[in-house]
N, C-alpha and C positions, 0 to 999 in steps of 0.2 A: 402392517399392523403396528399401531402406535399405542403403547401402554402408558400408564400413569408414571409419575416420577418415582425413581427407586427409593426405597426406604433408607433412612440414615442409620438404621440399626444394623445393616450388613446382611449376613446370610441367614436363611431360615434354620430352624433347629435341626432338621434332618441333615442338612449339610454341615452344621456345626458338629453333630455327633459323628458324621462320617469323617471329619477332619481329625478326630481323635484316633482313628484306626490307621494302620499302615496304608499309605497311598498306593492305589493301583489305577492303571488307566481305565477310564470309563468306556463301556461299550456304546455303540451307537444307539440313540434312543428308539424305543419302540412306540412311543406315543409323545405327542406334544402337550399332553394334559398332565397336570400335577396330580399325585395320588390323592384320593378323597380322604384318606385317614391321616392327613398331615396334622401333627400335634401343634398346639398353640404354645407360644413362649411362656415359660414358668415365671414366677415372681422374681427369681434370682438370675434370670437369664441375662448373660452379658453378650450381646450380639457382636459379630466380627465382620470386618470388611474383607471381601475377597476380590482379587483382580479378575475381571472377566473380559470377554471379547464380544463385540457387537459386529454384526455384518457391516462391512465398509469402514470399520475403525482400524487404523494402522496399528501395528504391534507397538505397544508402549514400552518404554524402558522400565527397568525395575525402579519404581518410584521410592520415595522415602518410606522405610518401614517394610518393604517387601523383601522377601528372600526366596531362594530357589527351592524346588522340591514341592512337596504337597502343601496345599494352602492351610496349614495348621497355625495355631497361635504361637506355638513354640518355635516355629521356623522363622518368625519375624523378629528383627533385632529389637524392636521396642515392645513387643508383645501385642502390638496393634499397628495397623497401617494408618497413614494420614487420611483425612477426609477427601473423598473424591467429589467432584462437582455433581450437583443434582441435575440429571439429564432426563428430560421427558423421554419416555420410551426406552430408557436404558435397561440393561440386563443385570444391573448390580443386585446381588442377593438372590439369584435364581436357585431353585431347588436342584439338587444334582440329577434328578431323574430327567430333567429337560436338557438334553444335550444335542449338539449339532454333530453331524457326521464329519469325519476328518476330511481335510481338503486334499485333493490329489496333488502329487508333485507337479511342478511346472513342466510343460512340454518342451521338447528340444528347441533351444534358441530363445526360450522365454527369459526376460530380464526384469528384475524388480523395478519398481517405479522410481522416478527421480525424486529423492527426498521423501519424507513422510507424507502420507495422504492425510488430509484433514479428517477430523473425527467424524464428520457427517457425510463425507463423500462415499458413494457406493463402491463396492469392490466386486466386480463380476466374478472373479475367481472364487470368492466366498459365497456370493449369492447363488451360484449354480449348484452348490452343494447343500443348500438349505432346504428343508421341507417346504412344500408350497405355502403352508400357513405362515411361515416366518419370512418368506420373501416379500420384499416391499420395494416400491419405486424409489428412485433417488430422492424425490421431493420429501419423502417421509423420514429421511435420515436426519437425526439430530446433529446439529453443528456444535462441536466442542473443540475449542482450540487445543492443538497438540502441545503439550508442555515440553516436548523433547525433540530434538533433531538429531538423527543418527550421525555419528562422526563421519566426516568426509562429505556428507550431503549428496553423494553421487549414487550412481547405480551400482548394484552389487552384481558382478558378473556371474553367470551361471553357465557351466559347461553343458553342451547339448546332451539331452537325455539324462541329465543328472538331477537328483532331488536337491532342494535347497539345503543350506547348512542348518544345523540345529539352531533354533531360534527364529528361523524363517527369514524371508526377505523383508526389507523395510516396507512397512505398509501392509504386511500379510502376517497372519498368525502362523505359529510353527506347525510344521507338517505333522499330521498324526495326532494332533491335540484335540481332546473333547471340547466342544464349544458350548456356551451357555445361551439358550434361547431366551425369549422374552418371558417374564413372569406374567401370570394371568392377573386379572383385576382383583380377584378375591384375595389372593395371597398378599398383594400389595396393600390392600386396605387393612388386613390383619396386622401387618407389620407397622402401619402408621398408627394403629390404635394405642400402642404403648407410648405414654407421654414422656418416658425417661430420656435423658440426654444420651447422645451417641458415645461410643467408647473413646473417641478422641478428644472429648471435651476436657479442658483444663480451665479451672476458674482463674480470674484475674489475679496476678501475683502482686503483693505489696510487701515491701521490706525485703530482707535477705531471705532467699528461699532455703528451706531446710534441705539437707542432703537427701537424695532420692532413696527410698527404701527398696528392699528386694521386690522385684516384679513390677516396680513402678517406672514411669518414664522419667528420664533426666530432665532438668530444666531446659526449656527451649524446645521441647518436642510437642508443642501444641499443634492443633490442626493447621495444615498448610506449611509447617516447618519440616526440615529434613530429619530423617532418622539416620543415626550414625552407623557406618558399616561394621559388621561384626564377623563376617566370614574371614577365614584365615588363609591367605594365599601362599603362606610360607611352608605349609606342611607338604612334604613330598616323601611319602613313606618309601623305605627301601624296596618294597615289593613293586614299586613303579606303577605303571598304569594298569588298567584292567586287561590290557592286551599282553602283559608280560614284558613290556619294554619301558624303560625309564622315560618319564615325561619331560620334555624340554621346556624350560621356563622362559623362552624368549618369545614374547608376544607383543605386538605393537599396541594392543589394547589391554585394558584391565581384564583379568581372567573372568570369563563369563560362565564357568562350569558350575554345576550344583555342588553341594557340600561334599559329595562323595566322588566327584569325577564322573566320567562317562563309563557305564558298564555295558558290555555287549550283551546281546540276547543270550540268556542262559548262563551268564557268568556269575551273577549274584542278584539277589532280589533287591528292589529299591530300598526296602527298610534296612537292609544290611549295609548299604553304602551311604545312607544319608548322614551318618555321623562322621564320615571321613572328610578331610579338608579338600578344597578344590585344587585342581591341577592347572598348571599353565599349559596351553596348547600351542602348537606350532603349525603354520601352514605347510602343506606338502607341495611337492613339485606339481606344476601345471601340466595339463595334457597338451601336447604339441598342436599348435594350430587353434587352440581354444583357450578359454579363460581358466584361471587357477581354480583347482578343486581341492578341498581339504580331504585328506585321506586319514581316517581315524585308525585304520589298521596298518599304518606304515611302520617300517622297522624302527628300532630305537636309534639307529645312527642317522636318521633323517635330520639334516641341519635345519636351522630356523632362520629368522631374520638375522642377516649377517652371518649365516651359517655356511656350511661347506658344500654347496651344490649350485648348479646353474638352473635357471628357470627363465621362461619367456612368457610374457603376458601382454596382450594388446600391442604386440610389436615392440615392446620396450624390454631390453634384456635385464633380467635380475642379476645384480652383481654379487656373486658369492664372495664370502669372506669379508663383507662390508657390514658395518653396524646399521641399525635402523635409521630411517630418515628423521627429519625434524619432528619432535614430539614422540619419537619412538615408533612412528608409523612408517612402514615400508612404502615408498611412493608407488611401487608397481603392484605389489601384492598386498592388498588390504582386505582382510576377511574377518568377520566377527562371529564368534560363537555366543549367541545371545546379544544383548545390548548393554553398553556400559551405563552405569549409573552416573548422573551428572555430578554426584558428590564423591566420586572416587570409591564407591563400594564395589567389591568384587562379586556382586550378585549375578546369578544366572537370571535369565529372563523369568519374570513371574509367571509366564504362561507356559513354561517348559519344565517338565519333570524329568527325573532321571530315566524313567521308563521310556519317555518319548525320545530322549536323546539316544538311548540304547537302541530303540526301534529304528531310528534313522540311520545310526551308525551301522547297525546290522544290515540294513538294506544296501547301504553303500559298499560294505565289505563283501557282499555277495555278488556284486557286479564286477564284470571283467574290466577293471580300470588299469591304466598304465601305472604300476606301482613305482613310487619314488625310490631312489637309492642314493646313497652318499657318494659323492665324487671327491670329497675332500676340499680343502680351501683352494683358492685360485693358485695354481702353480706358476712360478716365474722362473725361467731359466736365466740365472744371473750372468751366464757367459754371453748372453745375447742382449741384455737390457742394461744400459748404464744407470748409475745412481741418479735419482731425481732430487736435486737440491730444493726444488719448490715444495716437495713434500714436507721438508723441515719447517717451512714457513707456515704450514697449515696449523690450525688449532688442534688440540688433543683429540684423539678419537672419541666419538660420542659414546655415551653410556648405552650399554646393551639392554639395560632395564629401563623401560619407559617411565617417565614421571607419572604417567597415568596409573601406574600400579601403586603409587603412594596414597595414603589415606586422604590427603587433601587434593591430590592431583595437581599440585602446584609445579610449575616449570622449575622452581628453585628447590625442589625436594631432594635432589641428589647433589653431592658435593662437587663444586667445580674442580677441574683438574689443577687449577692453580693453587688450591688448598690441599687437595689430597687426590691421589690417583693410584690405581692398582695395576700391577704388571699384567694381570689377567682380568679382562672384563667379563669373563664367565668362569666361575670357579669349578674345578672338577669335583665330582660328587664323592669320590673315594680316594684314599691315600695311594692306592695302586695306580690309578689313572694319573695322578700328579707325578708320581715317580716315573711313569712310562713316557710322558711327553717331554721330560727333561727341561721344562721351562721354569725358571726361578719364579717363585710366588712371593710377592712382597708389596709393600706400600711405600709411597713417597708422600711425606707430610711437610707442608710449610705453613704452620698454624698461625703465624703472626705477620704474614706478608704485608708489604706496603701496598696500598691501593694505587693502581695505575689509572691512566686515563680511560674512562668508560667503565670502570669497575663499580659495583654496587656496594654501598656501605653495609657493614655487618649490623643486623638489627640488634639493638640493646633492649633487654627485657628485664623488668623489675616486678616479678610476680609475687603474690603473697606467699607462695610456697614453690620451691623448685621440685618438680615432679620427677621422681626417679624410681627405678625398679627396686623392690625390696631385697631381691636376692643378688643380682649382679651389679646393681647401682647404675644401670644405664639411664641416661637422661631421655625423657620423652622426646620423640622425634617424628618426622613425617612417615616413618615406616612401621609404626606400631599399628595395632588393630584394636577396635573397640569390641567389647563383649558385654553380655548381660544388660541389654537394653541401653548401652552407652554409659553405664555406671562404672565400668571397669575397662582397663586397657591391657592388652597383651604385649609383653616385651618382645621385641623383634630379635633379641640376642639369646635369651635363655627361655623364652616362651612362657614365663610366669605371668599370671593375670594379677593386676594390681588395682587398687581403688582409684577411682577418678575423682579429683577434688571438684567441689561445687563451683569454684570461681572460674572454671573453664567455660561455663555457660552463663555466668552472671557477672555483670559489671557493678560493683558496689557504689561507684561514683555516680553513674547515670541511673542506677537502680533499674536496669533493663537487661533483658536476655541478650546474649551475644552468640554469634556463630563460632563454635569452637574450631571449626575447620579453617577459620581465617586467622587464627592465632599464629604468630611467627614460629612458635615451637613446632607447629605442624605444617607449615608452608615453606620454611627455609631449612636447608641442610646445615647452614653455618649461622649460628646465633651466639649471642653473648649474654649470659645472665649476670645480673648484679647480685653478688653472693650475700646471703644474710649473715647474721652474727655467728651461727654455728660453723661457718666455714673459716673462721678467724681464730687464731690462737693469741693474737695481739692486734692492736690497731694497725691499719694498713700502713705499710712502710713508705716514707717519703723518698723522693729521688735524691740519692746521695752520690756525689762524684768527688773522688779524691784523686788528684793528679800527682803522679810520681814522675818527676822530670829529671833526666840525666843532664847535669851541667858540667860534665868533665870536658877536657879540652877537645876530644873528637866531636862531641855534640855541639859545642859552641862554634868550632871551626866550620862545620858543615852548614851552619845557619839554622839547625833544627830548633834550638832554644828560642831564638827570636821569632821564627815563623809560628811556632806553637803558641807562644805567649800572645802574639797579635791575633791569631785565629780564635783563641779562647776569649780574648777581650771583645772581639767583634761578634762573637756568638752568645754572649751572656743573655741577650734578650730571646734567643731561640731555644735555650735549654728549657726542657719541660718544667714549668713552675706555675701551673694553673692555680693550685691551692696555696701558693706562697709558702710551702714547706720545704722546698728544695734546699739542700745543704751542700756546700763545697769546701774543699780544703786543699792544701798544697804542701808537698814535700819535695825539695830539691836535693839531689844526691850527687856527690863525688866520693871522696874518701871519708867524708863526714855526712851526717844527716842534718838538713836544715828544715826546721819547722817554723811556722808563721802564726803569730798571734793576730787574729783578725777580728778582735772585739769591735763591735760597731761604735763604741764610744771613743775609739782611738782615731787620731787624724791620719797616722801613718802606721803601716803594719810593722810588727816587731819580729826580727829573726831570732830564733832560738837554735843554737848549734849544739849538736850532740856528737862528741868525738869518741866517747867511751862506747865501743861497740861489742864488748864482751857479752852484754845482755841487752835485750831489747826493752826499752822503756820510753814513755812519753814524758817530755819535759814539763808539761802542765796538763791538768785533767780536763780543761775546758778551753773554749775559744780557738781551738785548732780546727774544728769543724763547725762552721757557722752558717747561718741562714743567708742565702743568696740575696734575699730582699732586704734584710736589715743591715747587712755589712757590705752592700753593693759598692759604696765609695772606697772602702778600704781594699776590697778585692781589685777594683780597677787600678788603684794606685800600685798595688803589688805587681800586677801583670805588666804595667808600664815600666817598672823598675827592674824586673828580673833580667832582661837582656843586658842592661847596663851593669848590673851587679856582678856578672860573671864573664864579661866580654874579654877581660885580660887574664883569665885563669890559665894556669899551666898544669893543673892537676889532671893526671891521665886516668886513674882508676875510678871506679864507682862501686859502692857497696849495695848493689841492688837487692841482694838477699835480705839484709837487715832492714832495708827500706820497705820491702813488702811485708815483712813481719810486723814492723811498726804500723804500717797502714792497716793491716788486718786487725791489729789490736785497737786501733783508733775507731774503726767503723763497725766492728763485729757486734756491739750491742744493738746496732740499728740494721746493719746490712747496707749494701749498695755496690757501686762500681769503683774498682781501682783502675785508673787509666794510666798505663805505663808508656812513657816516651823514652826510648833507649837507643843509643848510637854507638855503644862499645860493649865489650865483654865485661860481665860482672867480675868483681874481685871480692876478697874477704869471704864472709859466709855465703855458701852457694857459688863459689868462684868457678868459672869456666875457662878452659884452656883452648887456644886455637888449635884445631885438629884437622883443618882442611889439607887433604893430601891428593894432589892431582893424579898421582899414580893409581889411586883407588877408583877414580871416576870411570864409570863404564864397565867395571869389573864386578864379579859376584860379591867382593868384599865392600863394595860401596854402601851396602846396607848398614855398615858400622857407623857411617857418617849421618845416616838418617834416623838413628835411634838416639835417645837421650844419653848423654855422657854422665848425668848425675840424676839421682832421684829426688833431689832437694825440692825442685820446683813442682814436681808432680805431687809430692807429699804436702806441700804448702797448699796446693789447689784443692786437694782432698779435704784438708782442714778448713778451707774457706767455704766449701759447699754447704755444710750444715748451718753455718751462720749467715747464709744468704748473701755472701760476698762473691762477686765475679771479678774477673780480671780481663782487660782488653789491652793488647800490645800493639804499639806503633814502633816498628824496628827500622832504623835508618842504617842501611848497609854500606857505608863507606868502606868498612872493613868486615871481616868475618864476625858475625854476631851469634852464631849457633841457634838458628831458628828451630832446629829439631828439638833442642832441649827447652828453650823458653816457651815454645808454643804449647807445652803441657799446661801452663798456667791457664790458658784460655780453654783448652780442650775439656777439662774436667770441671769448669765453672760456668759453662755456657757462654763464654766470651768469644772474641774475634781476634784475628791476627792480621795485621797490615804490614807489608814489607816493601821497602823502597830501596832497591839496590843502587849503589853509587849515588846516593842522594847528596845534592848540594843546592842550597837555596839560591846561590848566585845564578843558577840556570832557571829561568822563569818557568819552564815547563815542569820541573820538579817541584818548585814552590807552589804553583797553581794546583797541581795534582794533589799534593798533601793538604793544602788549605781547603780545597773543595771536599775531599773525603773526610777530613777531621771536622769540618764545620757541619757536614751532614750527619756525621756520627753523633755529635753533640745535640743536634736538634731533632733527630728522628724519635718517634715514640718507642718506648720500651716497656716490657713487662717485668716486674720485679717479684722476688720470692715466689717463683713459679714451680709447679710440679705438673707433669703431664703423664697421662695414662691412656693407653689405646686398648679398647675392648673389641672383641670379635665374637661372631656367632658361635654357638656351641659346636665343638668339633674342630675349630681352628685355633692354633696356638702361635704366639710370637716367639721366635727362637733367637733372634739377634737384633740389635739396634746399632745404627751408625749415625754419628753426629757428635756435636759438642755438648756433653751433659755428664752427670754423675748418676750411675744406675743405683738407686737406693734400694730397690727390691727387684724381683724378677720382671716386673712390668711397670715400675714407677720410676720416671725420669726426673731427677732433681735439676732444676734450672734456676740458679740464683738470679739470672736475668735472661730474658728471651728477647731477641731483636728481630726486626723484619727480614734480615738476611738469612736467618737460621732455617735450614731444611734438614729433615731427618729421614732416614731410610729404615724400614722394618722388614725383616725376613719372616715369613710365615710358612707353616706346614698345615696340612690337613691330617689331624690325628685320627679321626674316626669318620665313618660315613656320615655325610651331611643329610639330615632328614628334611630340612626345609628347602623350599624352592628359591630362597633368596638368602644370600650371605651379607651380613652388615658389619661394618667397621665404624666404631665411634671413638673419636679422639676428644679428650677433655683436658683443657689447659686451665688450671686454676692459677691466677696471677693477680698482682696488683698493678693497675694501669698507671700511666704517667700522671693521670689526674687524681690519683689517690684513692680509687675505688677498687674494692676486691671484686673480681669478675671471674666468670667461668666461660671460656670459649669452647663451644661444642661443635664438632664437625662430624657429620654422619655421611657415610658412603654405603650404597647398596649395590650389589652386583648379583646377577642370577647364578644359580647352581645348575649344572648340567651333567648328564652322563654321556654326552656325545663328545668324543675326542676332537672331532673336526671343529666343533663350536669353540672348544677351549683354545685351539691353535689359532683359529680365525679371530678370536677376541683379543689376542695378545697385543699389548701396547708396546711396540718396539722401542719407543723413546723412553718410556719408563723402565723398560727392561735394560736398556743400555746404561741408564743412570744408576740403577741398582748394581749392575755388574761393575761399573766404575768405582763405586764406593766400596764394594767387596774387594776389588783389586787393590785399593788403597790400604785396606786393612791387611791384606795378604802381603803387600810390599813392606809394610812397617813391622810386621811380626815375623816375616820370613826373609825374602829377598826379592828384588825387582824381577829377576828371571822367573821366579815362581809365579809372580803375579801375571806376567805375560803368558806363561804356559797355561795358567788357569783360564785366562780369557779365550785362548785358542781351543782348549779342551771343551769348554762349555759350548762354544759355537759349533764344534764338531758334534757334540752330543745332540744339539737341537736339530742340526741338518740330518743326522743319521736317524733320529727318532721320527722325523717327518717322512723320510724316504721309506722307512719300514712300514709305515701305516698307510700311506696314501699314494705311493708311486708304484708303477709297474716295473717289471724286469727290463723292459725296453728303455726306461728312463734312468737306469742305474748309472750310466756313464755321464749323465748331466749333473750340473750343480743347481738344484732346484730348491726353492723356499716358497712359502706362501707369500702372496702379494703384500700382506700386512707386515711381513718380516723382511722385505726386500732390502731395506736400508740397514739392517742389523750388521751385515758383514762390513760395510764401509764405515759404520760407526765403531765397530771393533777395531778396524784398522786405524781409525783416528785415535783410539786409546793407545795403541802400540806406538804411534808417532807423537803422542802428546809428551810434553816435557816431564810429566809425572812418571811416565813409564818408558820413555825412549832410552834404548841402550846406547848412550852417547857419552863420550869423555869430555864433551864441551859444555855440559850443564853443571854449574857449581852446586855444591851440596845445599847451601842456603836457599838457592832458588828452587831446587827440586823439593826440598822440605816444605817450602811455602806453597808451591802449587799442589802438593799432596794434601796439605792441610786445607787449602782452599777448595779442592775438588770434594773433600769429605763433607763439606757443608753447603755446597752450591745447590740451588734449586734446579730442577730438570731443564727449565727453559735456557739457563745459562750454560749448563753442561753440554747441551746439544751444540751450541755455538763453539764451545771449546773443542769438541770432537770433530766437527765439520764446519769450519768458518764460512761465513757469508762472503760472497765475492761478487762485485759489481763492476761493470764497465761504465766509466764516467764520460768518456769522449764521445760515445754514441748513444747516450741516454736520451729519452724523449724529453720534449720541452716541458711536459707536466711533472717530470721527476724532480725532486728536491723542493717542490712547492706544496702548500696545503691542498689536499684534495677536497672532494665534496663533503666528506665527514670531518674536515678540519685537520686531518692528520697528514704528516709529511709523506709524500708518495716516493717509494724507493724504486730504483730500476729493477729489471728482471734479474733474478739470482742466477749466476753462472756456476757450472761445475768447477770444483776446486782442482783444476789441473792446468799445466802450463800450455796445453794446446789451445786454451781460450785466450792466451795472452798474445796480443799483436804488438809489434815493435813500435808502432806509432800511437799506442794507446795509453790511457791513464786509468788505473784500476784502484778500487777501494776494497779492503778486506778487513773484517771485524771478527775477532774470536772470543768476545765476551769481556776481555780485560785489556786488549790492545787494539789499535787501529793502524793499518798500514796503507800508505798511498804509494802505489807503484808507478814509476815514470819510465816509459820506454824511450830508448835512445833516439828514435826517429819521430818523436812527438812533434806536433806542429808548434812552432814558436808562438803563434797567437794564443794557443791554450795555455802555454807556460806563462805568458804575459798576463793573461786574465786571471790565472789562479795564484801565481807566486809573485807577480809584479817583477819578473825577471825577463831579460830579453831572450834567453835561449836555454836549452837543456843544460849546457855546461855551467851556467850561472846558478843553478839550483843546488842548494846545500842539503846533503843527505843527513839523516839522523832525526832525533827528536825535534819537532818543529811546531810552530804556531802559525797557522795560515793567516796571512794578512787579510783584513776586511777591505775589500775593494768594491768599487761602485760599478759592477757589471753583473749581468744575470748569471753567468757561469759560476763566478765566485760566490754569489749569494746562494745558489742552489747547493753547491758543495758544502758551504758553511752550515746550511740547514741540515744536510744529511749527517755531518759529523756531530753537530749540536744535538740532534735527536738521539743518536746512538749514545752519547755521553749522558744525556738526561735519563734514558731508560736504565742504563747500568748503574747510575748513581742511586736511583730509587730501588732497584732490584737487589744489588749486592754492595752498595756503598763503594763503588769503584768509578773513578773518573779516568777513563782510558787515555793513555798517552797516544799521540799521533806521531808515527814514524814515516818520514819520507824516504822511500827506497828507490834508488836509481839502478838501472840495469847493470852498471859497472861500479857500484859502490863497494864499501867494505864487505868482504865475504861473510863475516859474522852477522852483519845487519841483513844481508841478503838471505842468509839462512833462517833468520828469525821469521821472515815473511814467507819464504818458500816452504818452510816447515808446515805451513798451514794448507799447502796444496796436497790434500790427503791422498788424491788419486795418483800422485807422482811418487817416484822412488826418492826417498830422503834418507841420507846417512845410513845406507845399508839396509833400510827397511823397505819391504816390497812395495811396488806400485800396486794399484788396485787390481789390474789384470793379472799380475804375478800372484797376488794374494789369493785370487779366486782359483788359480791353478793349484796352489798349495792346498787350499781347502778341498778341492776335488780329489786330489791324490790322497789326502788324509782320510777322507770319508770312504774312498774306495778300498783302502787298506783296512779300515775299521769294519 
């Protein structure tokens, strides 16, 4: 039977009146005829569109404007759905009395169709349940193109004898749903008689649209355009699900449940649940030998994607303890509750009500299914499995929260791990759970990192207004939700609803509507706003660099003065100076202060000597700090003359303290960077004494050498911070320079420390290393006069911060300058029960860019919240965890002693192992040393910390060197800390021919990484090791002479010179490939941490100190009294058994 085209006015009045009542499932129709007393539409009638089903029409996704639950006007985000196509014979606008009986569940073995069926194709499963009057041949079916293809496009597996999931199979209506038959001809003609426009009609817009009023649609919501999602996927009330168990938020797809979740039969009425927020659902364990089946009544500890249980489906083993696959979809177990909106809306299927889902779930819970149970994360017996160095080469663990859950469903919706990563990719719901699992909860943030090869540029946005939450000041981001017909947005941190500005839907330049879900604020987790005037207390600061150069006898003798002057001269064109506002100045220091008049009208610079050091003053008020562009010729002349001016000096001391005070006084009205180049101990004000005592090294009293001997430089740094002045230090360590004291200048001003022990420019390796690092330091982009704040969802609090900064308030970090090398660690706690299903962390960095623009870099990270302890442990990022522990150990070593730092690392590892054993292991496994697979590398990384120069209990590590590596580890990003804790180790003599050459992607191919132990070393081999800051080339005694000739241009092993070296460039393939490997490592480290690693050639029988430098990187071996990896595991097992 084919009826006339459906009316554009939507549903008849009876159905409209019925929608105003609490929704209840319809009973099967008693008649196919409409009631004779049907009322006609009144003069003020506002018709409404209602999603319907036709025989043979596949289940459609929740289209724009549709919401779950009863088909009421209030349940739709826009107040009305978009226009549906006029289909002859369609069922749109049917009276509620004409219903189709529910479809029977599929028979055992029944599988849904491949992909969606076209709108006009017949569906036998539906046809057989229709009354005879409504059954029709396939030729009578209208053909309407399907606007949606279900994710995956494949078949939905169904376990034999099981009903389909809520929402039905692709191409089938949901089980138990009342269906709408065809309207009769009389009803259709009555609806067509009304000449008014349809409810979706919006007149053409000219000019700037006015802001939408209450109850009206936002701009851009005309017919055929999307409606913005309004459901809130974050609400996860403490009462948990309707089954009394907390709902797990790990789902590969956008949550498809109605607004109140799924209620079992008899639990609560639909009208009582429709105001609750949707819940995230998790797939349950599959039945052995069959396809995966969702279990709505499963216990609370059932893990989810990446959860703690094992599952098998279609012959492919589900990997417990692993995160979801690409796009957040588990490649083996993909199941949908409802259908995802193509615009990221967390709607349930428009054809599924809560009562229907409750009915289905009740049917499934009454069947005798194999109930799932938690088996915990994948256990790994560490005593039987060696460390896997290839695991350290892999990218950071994937986010456990799919980007499909974001409002725009953009793949860039969650922060990349290179910018921000969390130690836990699933946050525990309660403080008690976090305390029970003993896993540190924290963030690692590298906000201004240098872009590497293949990285995407950060989008720069210049909006008319920066949209922020009124209460918590959160910036709008991909994890907000829209409400009130898209005119308001709900903050994902404090859950306050805020007004939505009109410009999100309107482009004033093109005078056209735009899609708000394509704006970078809603598609990218890392964006940069150009700050308006209200974010400035003064005009943006220019780049200012004031060089304070030690010109005493030790500095001149080492060659530091000449190398520094030539490097600055060669780098003048690379210093950021886009807006031609960059200013530079110079102060040379010995026992006097030398200032320089760099007036652009002078032919030669004028030296002004200040010998009266009782009080700090400037010899002249101007022309000491000049424009780099205007005074370029005078600056070049000065840099050429400085090495000659002091080459014959015999002055030993230098008054660094007075020089820094004068430098601060010179640039404090503007702000900027003080670059210190120092090669001897300061004298005069802030004088430091040599205190190196070899007897204290390796003893508990060594901490005295690692703490500042004077508070002068720390107090000076604290005074510089409010004036936006930072200090960076380049310390040349021919003698003791007290890195522990001087590094305070950089620590509290956001600066950096570079240390060059035994520096002499006569050695080309030292000169090249300093020149490369100093040149990159001058040319890299920097952020000036910056402040950084990290916000978190309600219930999460930041308790401690680690890095180089000054803490202005409890959560505001003052950074006079922020550089690409700077990384920060933040410790967090769960203060109160988390009521949302998603926890969000947002970092906002307000700074002035090198180009002179005031900008705000916003980085947003979202992780799910769970009440399942297995999911929390399985989601732990062991590399982020090791990085956080290393930074905490640095803090402990500097405030207490090195032994306490080592004990704290062991104690924390014991706690983690013990907590896991108590929760997930049986009594039969108590004698084993077991950890989850995702934490299997944590013991060897902890052992690497104990063997690192920062914490190693050795009497052979000078205090300056130890202080430097402690300061370096405190600011290193996670990628580099991993290399420092477990160096990369390659065999060069046996590498494949493709190694050392560009691969298909244009990147250099490295050989396979070996385990860091001496068992891998063959006496005839050549090996390369890299620990992030140094590169070692090991030569075995029985190496083939041909390899020595090709690599070193030497005839034999004995002719090779050990120590710092520069490989000769030779015309042979082996030399080229090794050169490429070393060059690529140096390039990466220079961009990541401004480090140009030295290359050390280590021979099997060379100096013991040099051999120990390289062998100390073999973490799995016993080094200087520290356990080997096998011994360390035995110690851990004994400690946990005693505990």
